[in-house]
N, C-alpha and C positions, 0 to 999 in steps of 0.2 A: 819353558822356564818362563815366558813373559807372562802367563797365566798365574805362576807362583808368586811372581813379583807383585802382580796385581792384588792378590789374596792378602800378601805380606803388608801392602800398603794400607789396605783397607783394615786389616787387624790392628795395624797401628794407630790408625786413626781414631778407630772406636777407643782404644785404651787411653789415648789422650784426652779424648772427650769425657771419659769415666773420671780421671783423676786431675783433671782441670779445674781450677776454682770456677764457681759460679758467679761470673761477674754481674749477673742480672739480680741475684739474690738479694733481698734487702738487708742491711746491717742489723745486727741484734739490737733489738730495742734498748734503750737506756733502762737501766733496772730501776733506778731512783724515779724515773718519770712514770714507769710502770707500777711501783709500789703506791703511789699516792698520785693520780692523774685526775686533775679536776678541769682538763680543757673542754669536755664536753658539757660542763655543769656552769650554771651561772655561780659566779663568785660570790661568795658570802664571807668576806675577809674581813680580819681585824689586824691592826697594828698596835704593838705594845712595846713601851720603852722601859728602861730600868731592870733587865735582868740581872740577877747576880746569885753567887753560891747560895748566900744565907736566905734568899727568899724563893729558892728553888721550888719548894713544897708549896707555896702560894701559886705560883705559875701553874704547877701541875694540877692543884684544886681548880683553879680557874680553867683549865683546859677541859679536864674530865667532868666537874660539877656543873658547868655554866655553858661554855662555849659549844661543847659537843651537843647537849640538849636542844640548844638554840641552833643547832644546824649550820653553825659556822664551819666553812670546809677548807679556809687559807688563814693561816697565822703568820703575819710578818712581823719577826722579833728584831726590834733594832737594838744590836749589840754593840755597836763601834768599839771602843776600847774596853768596855766592861767583859773582857775574856782574858784567861791566863795563856795568853800566846806563848809558845814556845819556840816558835820560829825568830821571834824577835823579843825576848823577854824583857827587855829595856822599855817596851811599850804594853806590858802586861798589866792587868790590874789584880791585886792580890785577893780583892773581894768578887772579882769577876767568875763567869762561869768557866768549869773545867770542861774539857773535852767528855769527860764522863756525864757531867751535867747536860751537856749537848745532846748526847746520843739518848739520853733518859728522856729528855723533852721530844725529839725526834721519833722514839718508839711509841710513845705515850700518845703522840698527836697523829701517827699513823693509825694506832688501834682504833682511834675514835673517827677516822677519815678525813682528817686535816693535814693539809699540806704545809710544812713550816719552812718558811722563806726567811734566811737571817738578813739584816739589814746593816751595812757598813757605810757610814755617812763619807763620801768622797767631795773634795774641792772644800766645800764651805763647811760651817759648822764646826770648826776645829779650835773653838774656845766657847766659853759662857761667861758673861760678866767679866770679873777680873782673872778667871781662871783660864789659863790656855792648856788644850789636851795634848796628850802624850806625844803625838808625832812631832809636832812644832815645838814642843818643850825639848825633846831630846834631839831634834834635827832643825834648829832654827834657821838652818841654809834653806830650807824648803818652802818658808813663809812667803808669801806673795807681798806682804807689806811688812818687812824687818824694821822699817823706820818707825813704825808704831809703838810708842812705849808698852812695856811689859803687862801693865795693868789695862791695856786694852781701851782706851778712852775713846769715846766718839766713833765706835764702830758697834757692829751688830756682831759679828762673828769673825775670827781669823779664818783666812783659806790658805791652802797650800799652792804654790806655784804650779800651774799644769803644764809649764814649759820647761820645769827644772829636769835635767836627763837623768837623775838619780831616784827620784821619788817613787816612780812605778814600781821598780823592782822591790821596794818595801812593801809598797801596797799590795801588790800581786801576791806577795808571801802570806799577808794577812787574809787576804781573799780567800786564798787556797786553804788556809787553816780553817777557816770557818765553813767552807763548802765540805771540807772533809769530816770536821768534827759534827756537823748536822746534818751529813750524808745528803747534801742539798741537792735539788736539780735546778735552783735558781738562786740568784741573789740581787738584792735591792741595793743600788749604790747612792741612794740619796739625790745630792746635788741640787736640792732646793735652796732658795733666798741666799743664791751666790751674788753679791752686790761688788765685791773687791776686783774681780777679774779683770785683767789688763790695765792694773794699776800703772799710773805714768811714772811711778818712781821704781817699778820693776825692771832690772836691767835684762830681763829675758823677754817680758810681754808687752813693755811700753810701745805705743804705737801699733800695735798689731789689732786686727778686729776682733771684737769681742765674741762676735758668732763663730768665727774660726777657732778661736782659742778654747770656746767652751764645746765646740764640735769635735776638736782634737782629742779632748778629755774622755769624752763620750765613746769615741772611736777606739781610743786605746784601751778603755775597759771593756768594750764589746768584742774586741779582737781576743782579748785574754779569756773572758767569761763564756762567751758563745762559740767562737771559733776554735779555741784551745781547749777549754774546759768543757764544752758542750752542754752548758747549763743556759738557762734563760735570764735575761737583764731586765730589772726594773728602775724607773727612774720616778722622781717627781716631776710633775710637767710644767712648773711655773716658769722656769727660765726659757721655755721654747715658745712661749706666748708674747705677743706684742702688747703691752699695756695700752698704746694709743688706738690700736685697731679694735682690742676686745672690749675696751672700757673697764676691764679690772684694775685694780689698784697695783702700786709696785711691790707689794708682798706677793700678790697671786699671779703677777704678769711682770715681764721685764722692761725697763727703760733704759738698760745698759747695751742695747743691741746684740744681746746673747740670743735673743729669739730667733735670728737669721739661721742658727744652727739647724733649725727644725727640717731642713732641706738637706742637710749635709751629713745626716746620721742614717744607721739602718731602720728599717721599717718593723723589723721584728722585735724591737724594744717595746716593752709594755709601761705605757705612761698611765701613771697614779695622779690623777687630775682632781687636785684637791680645792675645794671652795668651802667656806665656813659659814657665810652670811646668806640671808634670804636675798635673792634676785629674781626679777621677772624671767630672766633666761641666763643660760650658761652657755656660750657659744662655743666654748672650747671642747666640750664632749663632742660635738657634731665636727669641727675643725680637725681634732686629732684623727678622727675617723675616717675623714676625707684625705688626709695626708697619709693614710695607709697603716696607722698605728692601732694596735689594741689598746683599749682606754679602760680604766679602773677608775670610777668617781670616788672620791675621798671626802667624808664628812668628820664633823667633829662635835661640838657639845651643843649646838642650835638645832633642836628637834624640826624646827619650822624650815631651817635651811636645809637640813638632810633630807627632808620629805621631797623639797622642791627640787633638789638635786638629782635625787634619784627619778622622781617622775620625768624631768628633763631628759635626763639620760637615756631613760627606756622608751620615750617617745621617738618613733621612726629609727629605732636603734637598728644597727647592722650587725653582723656576726662580730665585728670588731669590738662591741661593747661586752666587758665581761661580766658586769655584776655591781658590786658596790664594796667600798672599804671605809671601815669605822676605825677613826683614829683616836688614839687615848695618850696623850702628851704628859701624864703624871707619872714621873719615876719615884723613886723610892718606895713608899707605901702605896704608891699609886694601883697597883694591881690588887691590893687586899682591899682597896676602897672600892674598887671597880667590882670586885668579887661581891662585896657586900651589897652595893647599889643594884647590881642585876639580880640579886637573890631577894631584894625587896625586904632585907633586913634591917633594923633600927639601929645595929651596933656594927662597927663603931659609930660614936656620935659625930665624929668629925668629917663626914663624908660632905665634900664640897658640891657647890652648886654646879661647878664644871663637871665632876664626875657624875653627879646625878643626870646632867644634860646630856652627856655620852650614852649613859645607859638608856634614858628615854629615846634618843635619836635611833640607838640599835633597835629596840623594841618596836618602835614605830615603822622603820624601814623594813625590818623582818616580817611584820605583820602585812606589809604592802607586797613584798615579794611572795609570800605565802597566798596571798589573796588572787594575783594577778601574775600569772608566770610571763617573762619575757620572751617575745616573739620578734626575731629579726624581721624588718619589712622590705629592706632594700640593700643591696651592696654598696659598699662606699665608693664615692667618686675618687678616682686616682688621677 
């Protein structure tokens, strides 16, 4: 009888092992990451603004006829409120991209080996000149500085309050809709040039440390995007740099104290480190790597500055140095003009020096990348 019991116990144990979940097996790979994974490549990225339903064909043409042949492999598309949101139609733009437009751009990009990452500006850049954008227009209670007149005098851009208890619910809905529409595996949340955070007249933020306020916002977005949605998160790096220490001006680095957030936020965030003027050195590219972040240096319209930044970034680069990001801040017809400049066509005749500069910077840097592949020399200091 004892032998039968032992045989029965062994049989039960074997069956249990066969039907039990394999706890050591890896989780299924994210299909979005698998479909367009550039992690092992040098990022040859471009940032574009001003997408709309009416210029969709121009964006497609730019991707297929220019960016793909130039071996661009990442497209950061700044969408913001230029989207026909259904989760919050009160914030939608009638001329913005539709979900179908987003899918078309994603499919076309993937066909050409390009990873498309949408960008939605958080905190700052909630107005331009006298025009206040959709969120603060529809929800003025979210404004960090509601006491400033509606025509926005004497400020750069309005910001929403990172301490308001209701703002993230709406923002997360918008983020989710963009992630789903673009089938995205990452989202860029902006956060550059934030100057008003911790305003002394804000009833929720006054008296609080600006570094902690900035970190709270970053950590809120990170929890939603990385922890819950399982996508990567990118931000501009300027507010995490100390202007006094780095020597950068107040646009490229912070004098408000927000730089103290650099030690309070997760290190799996990708930092887009932008610098647009020639300098003998760009210490931030090393600083962010030493802090443990992956870094994507960003250029604009000055070819000399672009190549200087690229060479600085590649010198003694670690595996945290991703590549290069070209920015083009011309909305509206900007994509059409960039298309013409990159094709070296003479039409249209109104291509600005700025657009020509962007095109020249791209060509110069891509030539440098093709000539000398980056080889990480050492690991970042933690």
